[in-house]
Structure formats: C-alpha cells, structure tokens
N, C-alpha and C positions, 0 to 999 in steps of 0.2 A: 419307084423306090430303089435306092441304091443298094448294093450288096451288103454294105455295112449296116444299113438300117434294118434290112431283113434279118441279119444276124442278131441284132439287138432284140428284135421282137421274138425270134425263134427261141432265144435262150430265156424267155419269160422274165426279162428285166423290167423294171418299172418304166412307165411311159416317159420317153425322152423327147423333149422338144428342142430343135436346133435353130438358133438364130444367128446367121452369119453377120459379122460386123461389116458395115458399109464404109468405104473410104470417102475422101473428100469429093470424088467424082461420081459418087452414087453407085459404085461397083461393089457387089458383095464379095467377100473374101473367104476362101476355103481354109486359109491359114488361121484366121482369127474368128473364133466362133464362141458364142455363149450357149451353153446347154442348160435347160431346165429339166431337172430329174425329179419327177413327182414321187411321192411316197418314200422319200429317203431323207436322212438327216446327217449329222456330223459323222456318224459311223462310216458311211460310204464316202462322204465328201472328203474326209481327212485321208482315207486310204488312197483314193484316186489322186488327190493332190500330191501325196508322197510319191506314189509310183510314177506319175507323169513328170514330176520334177526331176526324177532320176534319168529320164530319157534325154540324150543329147539333142534330139530334134525339137524339144520343147523350149521355147523362148520364155514363156510366162505361163503360169497356171495359178489359179486361185479359186476359192469357192466361198459362198456365203449361204447362210440360212436367213431368208428375208425377215422372218418374224417367228417367234416360238410357236405361234398358233398355226403357222403354215407348214405343212409336212412336205417340204420340198427343198432342194438345194439348187443354187445357181452356180454353175461351174464355167469358168472362163478359161479357154485354152488358146494360146497364141503359139503357133508352130513356126519353126524356122522356114525360110524360103525353100520351096520345093517339097514341102510336106503339108499334109492336110490334118487339121485339128480332129476331124471325125475319125480318121484312121488311128490317130494317137489314142483317142478315147476307147475305141474298140480294142486296141492292143492292151491298154491299161486294164480294161475289164477282164480280159482273158488272163493277163498276168496276175491280177488280184485273185482270181479264182484258183489259179495254181498255187499261189502263196497260201491261201486258206486251206486248200486240200492238203498241202504238206504239213501245215500246222496241226490240222485235225489228226492226221496220221501219226505225227510225232506225239501229240498229247495222248491219243488212244493207246499207243504202245507203252508210253511211260505209266499211264494209269493201270494198264494190265499188269505190268511188271510190279508196280507198287502193291496192287491187290494180291498178287501171288505171294509176294514176300511177307505181307502182313497176315495172310490167312494160313500160314504154316504153323 
C-alpha cells in the first residue's frame, strides 16, 4: 500500500477505490485516475472538484453521482505531466479539511459574539 493510501485510511475517510486509466498501449497512468468514493455524495464531490480545479497541476477534474440510490461519487482527476492524480486527491482532502476547520472557527467566534451581544 502506498503512503497516500495509508494516509487516506488513517484519517478515517470513506473507502476509496482507485482505477487508473489505461492508454492505447494498455499501460496504466498515474496521471489519469478515476476514484470511487463510497458513502459520499455531492457535498464532498463538489468541494473536491472546486479545490482540485484551483491547482495548477490539475488538467481536468469532474465528478458524478451515478444514481440517487447509490451513495457514492465517481471522481475523475487528470493531472498534468509529472504529477500524480492520487497525490492531488490527498492534497485536496487535506486542504478541504483546513478550509472547513477555518470556517468552523469563524462561525463559532461570530456565534459567540452574537450571543454575548444579544444576552446583555
């Protein structure tokens, strides 16, 4: 198991299946990968798509929910030459966590200030 895959499991993320795209010669590419992320929906899919699209190393990113009754997303990442799609996904997951931690802190602070002002 690669270091990135261990990181994904250690952080108790949903089970992620990685399917490298195969070129015309039958060679799997680390640049172009389709990830199936089980037990997730548009909430995570849209966040990852947004964050990944901001990276200059990303050539293409898109996701889909195959069917409303299937609780999973399919995320396709195409990295630029010299970069790995898996590494971009791990980075996007870490960056997304930081974004949400910042949002939570900002919201909590604002809520506390609002409560203090309205309880006087």
